[in-house]
N, C-alpha and C positions, 0 to 999 in steps of 0.2 A: 305723435304722428299728425300729419296734416289732415284736415277734414276732407270728406268727399267733395264738398263745395269748393275748398281751396284748389284741389287738384283738378276738378272739373273746369274751374274758371281759367286756370293757366293752360290746361289742354286746349280748351275752346279758343282762347284768344290766339294761341300759337297755330292752331288748325286753320284759322281764317286765312293765313298766307295762301293755302292751296285753293281756297275758294275765291280770293280776290285777285290773285296773280296768275290765273290760268287763262289762256286764250280759249273762249268758249267754242270757237270754230273747230279746234282740233285737239284740245286738251293738253297742249304743251305749257309748261310752267316756267316762269321767269327764273333765271339763276339767282337774281337778287332784286331788290325793290328799286334800283335805278331805273328811270323810265326807258332807257334805250337798251336794257339788258336783254341778251338772247335767252333762249330756253336752255336749261340744263337737263340733260338726259337723266342724270341721277335724281334730280328733283322730281322729274316725272314719275320715276319709279317709287319714290317715297310717297308721292301724292296718291298713287295707286294703292299702296299699302295702307294708307289711312282710311280708305273707303269703308272697310268693315267697321272702323271706329265711328264714323259719321252716321252710319246706319244704326248700329247698337246704342249710340248715344242720342238718337232721335233727332239728329240735325237734318238728315235727308232721308226720305222714305226709301225703303229697299228697291222698289220698282224703278225709281228714277236714278238711284245710285248704280244700278246695273246698266242703265242706259248710258250713264256717264262713263262707266268703265268700258263698255262696248265701243263707243265713239272714239275714246282715246286709243284703244287697241287697234281699231280699224284703221285709224290715221297712221299709226306707227307701222303697221304692216304694208300700207300703201306707199310709204316714203321710199324714194329710189335707193337701191343698194347697188353698188358697182365701183369701179376704180376711178370714175370721174371725180375730179377734185371738189365738185359742188354736190356730190351725192349726200345722202343722209347717213349712209354707213356702207359696210362691206362685210361679206361672209357672215351676215346675220348680226354683227356688232354695230354699234352706233358711235358717231363722233360725239365728243364731250359736249359741245355747244352747237345748237341748231338755231337757225332763224326762226323766230317765234311764229311767223306767219306761214312761211313756205316749208318749214321743216328741213331745210337744206344747211349743210355745213357753213359755219362762219369762222373768221379769224385764222384760217388755215390750221385749226385746232387738230388734235390727235384723235384717232380712233381709239376710244378708251375701253380697255377690257373691264376695269373696275366700275366705271360709271355704267357700262352696259349691264354688269352684274346686278347693280341696284335696280335697274330697270326690269331685268328678268325677274328678280325676287318680288318686286311689286306686282308684276303681271301674274306670277304664280300664286301670289296672295289672294288676288280677286278671283283667279281661276279655281282655287280651292274653297273660297268662301261662298261664291255664287254656285250652289250645288242643286238648285231647284230645276223644275221642269219648264219654267217660263222661257219663252223663245230667247229673250235677251240673256238670261243667265246661261242657257245652253251655248249661245254664241260667245259669251265671254269666256267660257271654258275652252271653246275650240280656238279662239284667237290667242289666248294666253299660251295655250300649248304650241301653236304654230310659231309664235314669236320667240319662244324659248328654244324650241327644237331646231330652229333655223340656224342658230349659232354654231359655227365650226371651231370647236375648241382645239382640235389638233392643229388646224392652221395657225391659231393664235400662239402656239408654242414655238413656231419658227424653227422646226426640226430639233427642238430641245425637249427636256422633260418638263421644265417649268414654263409658266405662262409669261409672256411679254407684257409690259405695261400698255402697249398699243402699237399703232401703225399709222403712217402718213403716205398718201399716194405719191407725194413728191420725193420721199427719201427711204420708204420702207419701214421696217420694224424699229421701234425705239429700242436703243440698246440697254434697257433695264429690265429686270425680271422680278417677278413676285416670289421672293425667297425670304424665309425668316418670318417670325410672327407679326402679323399686322391684320388689317381688314381684309387682306387677300384670302383669309380663311374661307369666306363666303364664296370667293371665285372658285376654289377647287372643289368645294362641295357641289356647287352648281354644275361644274364642268364634268365631274365624275358621275353625276346623276343623269346626264343626257342620254336619251335612248337612241339618238341619231348620230352625233359626232362627238362621242365622249373623250375625255382625257384618258390617257393610259393610266392604269391603276398605280404604276410606280411614280407618277407625277407628285402624288401627295407626300411620299417619303422624301422626294427632292425638294419640295417646299419646306418641310420641317427640319431637314438636316442641319440647317444653320440657325436653329433656335438658340436663344441665349437664356439659360436658367440662372438667375442671379439671386444673391442675398442683398437686399436693399433695406436699410433701416430695420434690420432684424426680421425681415419678411422674405420668404422664399417665394419667387414667382418667375414666370416666363416674361421676360422684359420687352416692352415696347414703350417708347417715350410718350407720344401723344395719346391722351386719354381716349379719343375717338376710336383708335385702333382696337381698344378693348371693348367696344360697344356695338359697332355697326353690324357685325355678323350676328350679334345677339339680339338685334331687333326682330329677326325672323326665327331664329333657332334657340330653343331652350336647352342649353348646355348642362343644366343641373343634372348631375349623376351619370352622364354619358361620358366616356373616355375613349381617346385614341391610344395608340401605343405610347406616345410621349407622356401623356397625362397619367396613364396607368404606372409608368416607371416612377413618376414623381408624386404618386398618391394624391392627386389633385384633379380638378377638371377646369374647363375654361371659365365657367361661372365663378368658381372660387378664386381663379386667377384674376378676374376682372375686379372682384372685391378687393383683393390685395392691392391691385394697381390703383384703385380709388383711394385707399388709405395712404399709399405712397405719395400721391399728389397732395393730399392734406398735409402729411408730414413735412414734405418739401417746403410748402408755404409757411408752416409754423417755424421751421428752421431758417428760412428766408436767407440763404447764404449771400445773396447779392444786395440785400437790404432795400427791396422795392417797397414802395409805399403801399399800404393796405393789406398786404399779405398776412395771413394768420389762419387760426383754427376754422374760422368761418368765411374765409376768402381764399379760394384755390380753384384749380381747373384749368389745365394748360393743354391746348390742342391746336389743330390747323385752324387758323382764324384770320380775320381782318386785323390790322394793326395801325398804329399811328402814321406809319410811312417809313421809307428808308432814309433815315436822318440821324445825325449825331447832335445831341443837345446836352448843355450843361444843366444839371438838376442838383441844386444845393451844393454847388461846387464840384460835382462829380460829372465826368463826361460819360454819358449814357448813349449806347447805340440801340435805336429802335428799328423795327421792321414793319413791312406791309403785310401782305397775306403770306404766311409761312406756317409750317408745321412745328409748333412749339410743343415742348415736352418736359417731363420731370422724371428723375432729378438731373439729367444730363443736358437739358436744354434742347434747342435754343430757348432763351428766356429773356424778355425785354420788359417785364412788368405787366404784360397783357393777360387778363383773366377772362374766362368764358363761362358765363352762367349756364348757358344751354347744355354744355358738356357735363356740368355738375348734375343737373336735372336728369340727364340720360343715364346716370349711374344710380338712379333711385332704386331699381330693383336689387342691386348689388349690396349697397350699404346705406339704407335709409336713416340709420341713426346718426350719420354725419352729413348726409345730403340735406336732410330736412332743416337742420339749424342753419346750414349755409344758405339755402334758398331763402329762409326767413331774413337772414342778414341782407341778402341782395335785394329782397322786397322792400327794405327800408331805404335802399338807395334809389336814385332817380334813374332807373334802368328799364322802366316800361313794363313791369310784370303784368299789371292789369290792363294795359292798353293794347291796342291793335298789334297783332303778331307776337305779343308777349315780350319776354326779355330781349333787350338789344343783345347781339351775339357776343360782343366783347367790349371791354373797357380797360383803361390804363391809368391808374392813379398816380403814376410817376410822370406822366406826360400831361402837363397842365395846359388847358386852353382857356382863353377868357378870364373869368374870375379866378383868384388864386386857389379856390377850393374845388374847382370843377375839373374832374378828370376827363381825359379824352374818351369819347364813347363812339363806337362805330355808327356812322350815319345810315347804314343799310341793315336790312334783314336778308339772310341767304336761304334759299330753298332747301339746301341740304342740311341746314342746322335745325330746321323746323321739325322735320320728320322724326329725328331721334327723340325729341321731347315728347311729341304726341304718342309715338309707338311705345316708348319705355314707360311713360306714365300709365298707359293702358295695360302693358304687361305687369306692372306693379299692382295695378287695381284688380284686374281680372284674368290676366294671362291670355287675353283674346288672341293676339297674333301668334303666340307660341302654340296655342291649342289648334288654330287653323292649320299652321305649318306641319304639325305632327301628322296631319292627314294628306300632306303633299308628297306624292310618291317620288318625284325627282329629288327632293330634300332627303327623304328617308334613304333612297337608293344611294345618294352621294355620301351620306354619313357612313353607311355600312361599308361601302367600297373604300372609304378612307380609313376603315378599321375601327370605327366607333362601335361601342356596345355598352350594355347595362342600362339602367334607369328606364325611362319610357320606350327606349328602343327594344 
C-alpha cells in the first residue's frame, strides 16, 4: 500500500488545480489549463466538493473555506437564468461552459443536465459539511439548498420518463436521453431527492430498464465501457452494501460492480488485442479523455487511427492506445491491489505525478512525437479529471465525502425513492 505521504502528495498536487485555476472574483473554475479556456460548470461542482478536503487536510482554515464556498454559491445564484441565448442557465440548470468573468454561456454550448448535476452534488457537499452556527456556514447551507432546489427535473424530462442530455435555446431539447448504466446514476438520485421539482418515481425504472449485464473475461458485471462512468457517482455516494432492485436480483452492488469494471480494464490491457505500445498489467485505464488528434498514422507499418477528445472504453472500445492515469487513481477505493502497482509504474514515467496538478491526464505510447521513445502526452490538465483523483483518494483514506453525504437528506431521499436499501441506509 502507498504511504500516507505518497497519497497526500499526489492529492495535494492534484488539488492545486482548483486553487490556481479559479477566478477569485466569482469562484468559476477553468475547464482546462489553456489560457483562454472558459469555466466548466462541472469543474466548479468538483471544486466545491473538494473544500472539505482542503479544510480537513489543513490547507485552508475552515473559517475562510466557508467564505470561499459562500462567495462561489452567491455568484452562481446571481447568474441570469432564462431563455436568452447568453444567459447562464435555464430552469435551474446551467450551460456546460461559461465565460469565466461574466458567468454567461459561451460557444452556443448545451444546457447540460449531467454537468449541472456535478455542480449540485458539489453544492450539497459543502451544504452538508458546513453545519456550524457561524454566519458564513449558515449562509452556505441556505445557498446550497436554494441552488439545488431551483432545478426543475420534470422539465428536463421533456414529457418523457427519462432525463434528456440537455437543451439549447436555439433548437430545444437534445435528442438523447440518460438510459442504461453510466454516470447518469447520480442524476436520477439527485432528481428523485428534490423536494421542489422531483422526478417521478418511475423514472428510475425507465433509466435502468436498458441495463446490460454481461460476462466479460469471466466476470459478471453491469457493463459500461469508459471507466469514469463507474466512478463519478461514487465520488459522493458510498454504494457499499446498498442495493436497488437490479443489484438485488444480481446479488451485487454498484461498488462491487465498479471493482469488477476496474479489473476488466486491466485484463483488456494485458490481452492487448490491438497490440498498442505500453499496455500491460501496470498500464491500463481507458475513459473519456484528450487524445493525439483526429489523424491516421503509420506506426511500425500498421495504419493506426487516433482520436482527439472521445469516450474511450474497454473492452469494446473505442481504443487508440491512449491511457489515462487519473482514471486509474480514481479506482483506488475499488481495487487498491491493482491500482497501487499501476500508479507506481506511471510514477516512473515522465507524467508529472509530483509536479503541479499531478499526473498529466492522458498519454499514448503508440503515437510518438519528437524523440523515438517519447510518447504523446496531453498538453493540458482538465478540471473534471482533477476532482475524481482528490475525492477518491480521500474516500480511500478516510471516507470523508461518503460520510458527509450520508447526512445529506436529498441524497438519502433520492436513494430510497430509487429503491435502494440495506447497508448504511
